[in-house]
N, C-alpha and C positions, 0 to 999 in steps of 0.2 A: 189606123191604129189596128182595128179588128183583122184585117188582111194580114198584116205583120205577125200578128198573135197565132191565127189559124196557121201561117205558112211554118211558124216556129213549132207548132205543136204536132204538125204533121211529118216536118223533119225529125223532131223529135222519136216520134211513134216508128217511121222507118228507120232509125238508126237503131231502136229498139229491137226490132224484128231482125235487123241485120245482125246481131249479137246472139241469136239462137242456135242451138247446136241442134244439127240432125240426128234423128233417132237411129241407133246405134244397133242394130239387128243382122243376125247372120244370114247372108244370101244363101242360095241354093247351092250345094255342094262345097260350102266354106269347112275348114277344121274346126272341129269342136274341142275345146281344153275339157274333156270330162275324164279325160284318163293321162297318166304320165307320157310324155314323147316318147318313151324308149319301149311303150307297149305295144306300138303300130306295127304293122306289118313291113317287111321288106319290100321294096319297090326298084324298079329300074333305076330312079332318081336318088336311091340312097347312095351313102359313101361307100366306096367298095370296101370291103372288109368287115361291114356292120350285117349281123344277124338279127333278124327280127324278133323281137320279145326278148332279148337278154341284154338284161340293166347292165351287166360288167361290160359288155361289148360298146354300149351306148356310151359310157363312162368315159371309156377309152377314146372313143371317137372325138369325144367334145373335148378331151382335154389334150389330144393331137391337133385339133383343129384352134384352139384356144393358143398354142403354143406360138403359131405363125402371127398373131395379133398382139403379142407382148412385147412392147416397146425397149424393155428393159433388156431382152434377150436378144434382140436386133441390134442392140448399139454397141458397136466395139469399142473397147477402152484401152 
């Protein structure tokens, strides 16, 4: 009886330990969200036509990128 109770307690403790969430800290080199995305510098990986630190250009790129993801625009009636 004591062995069963001890086994159940150990199983419960192991189950609760598995439910924990690992810490979410920024690793070295990860992007921080301390400024708006459009204020970043242009890079070789940026979309063609986007100039760095230009909010209007950033918003235009996002609008054009999202148009390809609009299911209503893709479906022909």
